C-alpha positions in Angstrom: 88.2 107.9 92.4 86.6 106.5 95.7 86.2 103.2 94.7 88.5 101.5 92.3 89.3 97.8 90.8 92.8 98.7 90.9 96.1 96.9 92.5 96.6 99.6 95.4 93.0 99.9 97.3 95.1 101.5 100.1 94.8 104.3 98.3 91.0 104.5 97.7 89.1 107.2 99.5 87.0 104.9 101.6 90.2 103.4 103.0 92.0 106.6 103.4 88.8 107.9 104.8 88.5 105.1 107.7 92.1 105.4 108.6 91.6 109.6 109.0 88.8 108.7 111.4 90.9 106.5 113.5 93.2 109.3 113.3 90.4 111.7 114.8 89.5 109.3 117.2 92.5 109.0 119.1 92.4 113.2 119.5 90.9 114.4 122.9 89.9 117.7 121.3 86.9 118.4 119.3 89.1 120.6 116.7 92.2 120.0 115.4 94.3 122.3 112.7 94.6 120.8 109.3 98.2 120.9 108.8 98.4 119.0 112.4 96.1 116.6 111.5 98.0 115.7 108.3 101.5 115.4 110.4 99.7 113.1 112.0 97.9 111.2 109.1 101.1 111.0 107.6 102.9 109.4 110.2 99.7 106.1 109.9 99.9 106.4 106.2 102.3 108.4 103.7 100.2 110.0 101.7 100.8 113.4 99.3 99.5 116.2 100.9 96.7 116.1 97.8 95.6 112.7 98.6 95.3 113.6 102.0 93.0 116.7 101.0 90.8 114.7 98.9 90.6 112.3 102.0 89.2 115.0 104.0 87.0 116.4 101.1 85.3 113.0 101.2 85.0 112.8 104.9 83.7 116.1 104.9 80.7 115.4 102.0 80.0 112.3 104.3 79.4 114.5 106.9 82.2 113.3 109.5 84.2 116.7 109.8 82.9 120.3 109.4 84.9 123.3 109.9 84.8 124.7 113.2 84.4 128.1 114.1 87.6 129.0 114.7 88.7 127.5 110.9 90.2 124.3 112.4 88.7 120.8 111.3 85.8 119.6 113.9 84.8 115.8 114.1 81.1 115.5 113.9 81.5 112.3 116.0 
């Protein structure tokens, strides 16, 4: 769920999307491997690969990331 009135707002996609953007912002390279990004993100926020994938999908739909030419995740900012 994108926004929910639950007791764990740190599991909402808005919150996790912001945290994932922070991780991407710290990388100098414009592209990053899917599993490498998950490893870095999981150090900051302890999330499952499924929740990570949903968050990444949210950022893709929002236009924050796209698929790079080599199949890696490419920042659009």
